[in-house]
C-alpha positions in Angstrom: -28.2 62.3 209.4 -28.1 59.4 207.0 -24.8 57.6 206.3 -24.8 57.2 202.5 -21.3 55.7 202.2 -18.5 54.6 204.6 -14.9 53.6 204.1 -11.5 53.9 205.8 -11.2 57.5 204.6 -14.5 58.6 206.3 -18.2 59.0 205.9 -20.5 60.4 203.2 -23.6 61.9 204.9 -26.9 63.2 203.8 -27.9 66.1 206.0 -31.6 66.9 206.5 -32.7 70.2 204.9 -33.8 71.7 208.2 -30.3 71.3 209.7 -29.1 74.5 208.2 -26.5 74.8 211.0 -24.5 71.8 209.6 -22.2 73.1 206.9 -18.8 71.6 207.7 -17.3 68.4 209.0 -16.7 70.0 212.4 -20.4 70.6 212.7 -21.0 66.9 212.4 -18.3 66.2 215.0 -20.0 68.6 217.4 -23.3 66.7 217.0 -21.6 63.4 217.8 -19.8 64.8 220.8 -23.0 66.4 222.2 -24.8 63.0 222.0 -21.8 61.0 223.2 -21.2 63.4 226.0 -18.3 65.8 226.4 -17.8 64.4 229.9 -16.9 61.0 228.3 -14.0 62.5 226.4 -10.7 61.7 228.1 -8.5 64.7 228.9 -4.8 64.1 228.0 -2.2 64.5 230.7 -0.2 67.0 228.4 -1.3 69.9 226.3 1.0 71.3 223.6 0.8 74.7 222.0 3.0 77.1 220.1 3.6 80.7 221.3 3.7 83.4 218.7 5.5 86.6 219.7 4.8 89.8 217.8 7.9 91.2 216.3 9.0 94.4 214.6 7.2 93.6 211.3 3.9 93.1 213.2 4.4 96.5 214.9 5.3 98.2 211.6 2.2 96.9 209.8 -0.1 97.6 212.8 0.9 101.3 212.9 0.7 101.5 209.1 -2.9 100.3 209.3 -3.7 102.8 212.0 -2.2 105.6 210.0 -4.0 104.4 206.8 -7.3 104.7 208.6 -6.4 108.1 209.9 -5.5 109.3 206.4 -8.7 108.0 204.9 -10.5 109.9 207.6 -8.7 113.0 206.4 -9.9 112.6 202.9 -7.0 110.6 201.3 -7.4 107.7 198.9 -4.9 104.8 199.0 -3.0 104.0 195.8 -0.8 100.9 195.0 1.8 101.4 192.3 4.2 99.0 190.6 7.6 98.6 192.3 9.2 98.6 188.9 10.0 102.1 187.6 11.6 104.0 184.7 15.3 104.7 185.0 14.9 108.0 183.1 13.3 109.4 186.3 16.6 109.3 188.2 19.7 111.4 187.7 22.1 109.0 189.5 22.0 105.8 187.5 24.8 104.2 189.6 22.5 103.7 192.7 19.6 102.1 190.8 18.7 98.4 191.3 18.5 97.4 187.6 16.3 94.6 186.2 18.4 92.0 184.1 15.6 91.2 181.7 13.2 94.2 181.7 10.0 94.0 179.7 10.3 97.6 178.6 12.3 100.8 179.3 9.4 102.0 181.4 9.9 99.2 183.8 13.6 98.6 183.9 14.6 99.5 187.5 13.3 99.1 191.0 11.9 102.4 192.4 14.0 104.5 194.7 11.1 106.6 195.8 7.3 106.4 195.8 7.1 109.9 194.2 7.0 109.1 190.5 4.3 106.4 190.8 2.1 108.9 192.6 2.7 111.6 190.0 1.7 109.1 187.3 -1.5 108.4 189.2 -2.2 112.1 189.5 -1.5 112.6 185.8 -3.9 109.7 185.0 -6.7 111.3 187.1 -6.1 114.9 185.9 -6.3 113.7 182.3 -9.8 112.5 183.2 -10.9 115.8 184.8 -10.2 114.8 188.4 -8.2 117.7 189.6 -8.6 117.7 193.4 -6.6 114.7 194.7 -5.2 113.4 198.0 -3.3 110.1 197.7 -1.2 108.0 200.0 0.8 104.8 199.5 2.8 102.4 201.6 5.5 100.4 199.8 9.1 99.3 199.6 11.9 101.3 197.9 15.2 100.0 196.8 18.8 101.3 196.5 22.1 100.0 195.4 25.4 101.1 196.9 28.4 100.4 194.6 31.0 101.0 197.3 29.5 98.2 199.4 29.9 95.5 196.7 31.3 92.4 198.2 31.8 89.0 196.6 31.4 87.2 200.0 28.0 88.9 200.6 26.6 90.2 197.3 23.3 91.4 199.0 25.2 93.8 201.3 25.2 96.5 198.5 21.4 96.3 198.2 18.9 98.0 200.6 15.2 97.7 200.9 13.1 100.1 203.0 9.5 100.6 203.8 8.2 104.1 203.0 4.9 106.1 203.1 4.2 108.7 200.4 1.6 111.5 200.6 0.4 113.6 197.6 -1.9 116.7 197.7 -3.0 118.8 194.7 -5.9 120.9 193.5 -8.6 122.5 195.6 -9.0 122.0 199.3 -12.6 123.3 199.0 -14.6 123.6 195.8 -18.2 124.2 195.0 -19.3 124.7 198.6 -22.2 127.0 199.4 -20.8 127.7 202.9 -17.1 128.4 201.9 -15.3 130.1 199.1 -13.1 127.9 196.8 -9.7 127.4 198.4 -6.5 125.9 197.0 -4.6 123.2 198.8 -1.4 124.4 200.4 1.9 123.0 201.7 0.6 123.6 205.3 -2.3 121.3 204.7 0.2 118.5 203.9 2.4 119.5 206.8 -0.5 119.2 209.2 -1.2 115.7 207.9 2.4 114.7 208.5 2.3 116.2 212.0 -0.8 114.2 212.8 1.0 111.0 211.7 3.9 111.7 213.9 1.6 112.4 216.9 -0.3 109.2 216.2 2.7 106.9 216.1 4.3 108.5 219.2 7.0 110.7 217.8 7.4 113.7 220.2 8.5 117.1 219.1 11.8 116.9 221.1 12.8 113.7 219.2 13.1 115.3 215.8 14.9 118.2 214.1 13.5 120.2 211.2 15.8 121.5 208.5 15.6 123.0 205.0 15.5 120.2 202.3 18.2 120.3 199.6 16.4 117.6 197.5 16.2 118.7 193.8 12.7 117.3 193.5 11.3 120.2 195.5 11.2 123.9 194.6 10.9 124.4 198.4 11.1 121.7 201.0 11.5 120.7 204.6 13.5 117.8 206.0 12.9 116.1 209.4 15.7 114.2 211.0 16.2 112.4 214.3 18.6 113.7 216.8 21.4 111.7 215.3 20.9 113.3 211.8 19.1 110.3 210.2 16.6 111.5 207.6 13.1 110.5 208.5 10.8 112.7 206.3 11.1 115.0 203.3 8.2 117.1 202.2 7.7 120.1 200.0 6.4 121.6 196.7 7.3 119.6 193.6 9.6 121.5 191.3 8.3 123.2 188.2 10.5 120.9 186.1 8.8 117.7 187.4 5.4 119.4 187.3 5.9 120.2 183.6 7.3 116.7 182.9 4.0 115.1 184.0 1.9 117.8 182.3 0.4 119.1 185.6 -0.9 122.7 185.9 -1.6 122.7 189.6 1.1 122.6 192.3 1.7 119.2 193.8 2.7 118.9 197.5 4.5 115.7 198.4 5.8 114.1 201.6 7.8 110.8 201.9 8.2 109.2 205.3 10.9 106.6 205.9 8.7 104.2 207.8 11.6 101.8 208.5 13.6 104.7 210.2 10.5 106.0 212.0 10.0 102.6 213.6 13.5 102.7 215.0 12.9 106.1 216.5 9.8 105.0 218.4 11.2 101.5 219.3 12.3 102.7 222.8 9.5 105.2 223.2 7.0 103.8 225.7 3.5 105.2 225.8 2.6 105.6 229.5 -0.5 106.8 231.2 -0.1 110.1 233.1 -2.7 112.2 234.8 -3.5 115.7 233.5 -1.2 118.1 235.3 -2.8 119.9 238.3 -0.5 122.9 237.6 -1.2 125.4 234.9 0.9 125.9 231.8 2.4 129.3 231.1 2.4 131.0 227.7 5.0 133.6 226.6 5.5 135.3 223.3 8.6 136.7 221.7 8.9 139.0 218.6 12.3 138.3 217.2 14.1 140.3 214.6 16.4 137.9 212.7 18.3 137.6 209.4 16.2 136.6 206.4 18.2 133.4 206.1 17.2 132.2 209.6 14.5 129.5 209.7 12.0 128.8 212.4 13.4 125.2 212.8 16.7 126.8 214.0 14.8 128.8 216.7 12.9 125.7 217.8 16.1 123.6 218.0 18.0 126.2 220.1 15.0 126.6 222.4 14.6 122.9 223.1 18.3 122.5 223.7 18.3 125.4 226.1 15.3 124.3 228.2 14.8 120.5 228.0 12.6 119.9 231.0 10.0 122.7 231.3 9.6 123.7 227.6 6.5 121.9 226.3 5.9 123.5 223.0 7.3 126.1 220.5 5.1 127.5 217.8 5.5 130.1 215.1 2.3 132.2 214.8 3.4 135.2 212.6 6.1 136.2 210.1 6.6 139.7 208.9 8.8 141.0 206.1 8.3 144.6 205.0 9.6 148.2 204.5 9.5 148.9 208.3 12.3 146.4 208.9 16.0 146.8 208.1 17.1 145.3 204.8 17.8 141.5 205.0 15.8 141.1 208.1 12.4 139.5 209.0 10.3 139.3 212.2 9.2 136.0 213.8 6.5 136.0 216.5 7.1 132.8 218.5 5.0 131.3 221.3 6.6 129.3 224.1 4.6 127.0 226.4 6.2 126.3 229.8 4.9 123.9 232.4 6.2 122.3 235.7 4.5 119.0 236.5 5.3 119.3 240.2 4.5 122.9 241.1 3.0 126.2 239.9 5.7 128.2 238.2 6.5 131.6 239.7 7.3 134.8 237.8 11.0 134.7 238.8 11.4 131.1 237.4 9.5 132.0 234.2 11.5 135.2 233.6 14.8 133.3 234.2 13.9 130.7 231.6 12.8 133.4 229.1 16.0 135.4 229.6 18.1 132.2 229.1 16.2 131.6 225.8 16.7 135.1 224.6 20.4 135.0 225.4 20.9 131.8 223.5 18.9 133.0 220.5 20.9 136.2 220.5 24.3 134.5 220.8 23.6 131.8 218.1 21.3 133.5 215.7 21.9 137.2 216.3 18.2 137.6 217.2 16.9 140.9 218.6 13.8 141.6 220.5 11.3 144.0 218.8 
């Protein structure tokens, strides 16, 4: 290496063309140290370093990245919409975070939900003949609480939360030689949400499912934690919204409160356990219930009744027809029981099932068919 110029600030070097490995100043320093000898470099008596501890934000983004990869594997495309939104989308104007100097009426408030940005993206694609869509987005949403206004702490009335939105519309399968055309359904979206919960470590016993009362859905489901905090809302977008965006196909939407979900799993440690040596037991019940009763109520009562040995509750058939009394429907429900310490006997299984039946009868008026 030829020294072309030297001053107090450093050296200007001409590097031979064959030294393709020398690209940066540190490459030159490495050459000098190798010739001078690493053993001739004095080691200081003290070493100083900074420790970086991963916090909640790191965990939040790590899980968001894992879920993003999972959703892409399930056929979703990620979208990124503007945090500014149109106030006309929202019925309650008092809770909006308004922009003091908006550029237009279409961008005059901060979004309260990810929904409308996704619907705009769907509308854009549908207008360009792209009907079969699966979108997801991670982003912040903002709300204002007038009752919390405080001159001492003006920011107390404002809240920012991290959410995840999922949109599904169009055909699930189209133009396949091996499969007939098939429309997307709500259950497809629901399965994606269940996969997310399983991936981040939310166990079935940690959540409660209820009917959603949100007006954006013609039919919807709400998932809460045991304390009643709303975690997820999902359902079929109402006809009014569908018409507002000029969409012919149903749109299935889910919004996950990522900030709240992180609090749910904060104390949930993932531990290694061996596969149980003792077999699980499956039992089915055909229950005649009022038409207003939802499966979520049955699952909630079952888990409250048997907290230790009940591993899973699953609905596998619903029947409503002329053969049933008016105002009634039949649920076929599967219960999985398992003792991690011993093989369950018939008496123990029958006792648990009788206890479940008694609770379902007392609280829901359920009858065995």
